[in-house]
N, C-alpha and C positions, 0 to 999 in steps of 0.2 A: 297216893291215896285215891281211891275211886270216888266218883261223883256221889254215889249213894251214901258212902260213909261220911263225906263232907256235908251232905244234906242232913244226915242224922245229927252231926255235931251242931249244925245251924239250928235244927229243931230244938235241941236241948238248950242252946243259947237263948232262943226266943222264949222258951218256957221259963228259964231263969229270969229273963227280963220282964216277964209278965205280958208278953205279946202272944196271947193264946190263940187269937184268930189267925195270925200269920203262921204259928206253929201248926195249926190244924191244916192250913193250906199246903204246907210242906209235907205233912203226913199223907194227905190226899194225893199229892204228886208222887210220892214214893209207892203208894199202893196202886194207883191207876196209870202211872207213867205219862199222864197228861193232866193239865189243870187249866181251867179258864179263869182269867183274872179280870177284874173290873178297874174302876178308877179310884178305889178307896186306898187309904194309907197302907193297910196291911198288904194289899195286892202290889203296891208300889215297892214295898220292902222285899217281897218275894221275887218280884221282877228284877230288882237290883242284884239280889243273890243269884238269880239265874244267869245274869250277865257275868258275874264274878266266876261262876263255875263253868262258864262256856256252854250252857244249855241252849237248845234251839228255842227261840222266841219268835212267834209270828203274830202279826197284828191284824185286827179286823180292818175292813176297808175304810172306815172313818176314824180309826184309831181310838175307839171308845172301849176296846177290850183287847186282851192279849191271850194267847195260848202258849204255855210252856210245855215242852216235851222233854222227857228224860232220856 
């Protein structure tokens, strides 16, 4: 299964779980192919999902933010 399809399934799972901000971040990742994450809980969940799907994650120099690339 491709990474985009798995991201769509994760998007639906987040919606069913009531995690609307995390679902919105996944939708932005799918449309823009890149997303910037901060230090909030929703960003952390999306970052963990990115590691599970083996997406490229890069960090800022002081680790206060991350970029995820599709």
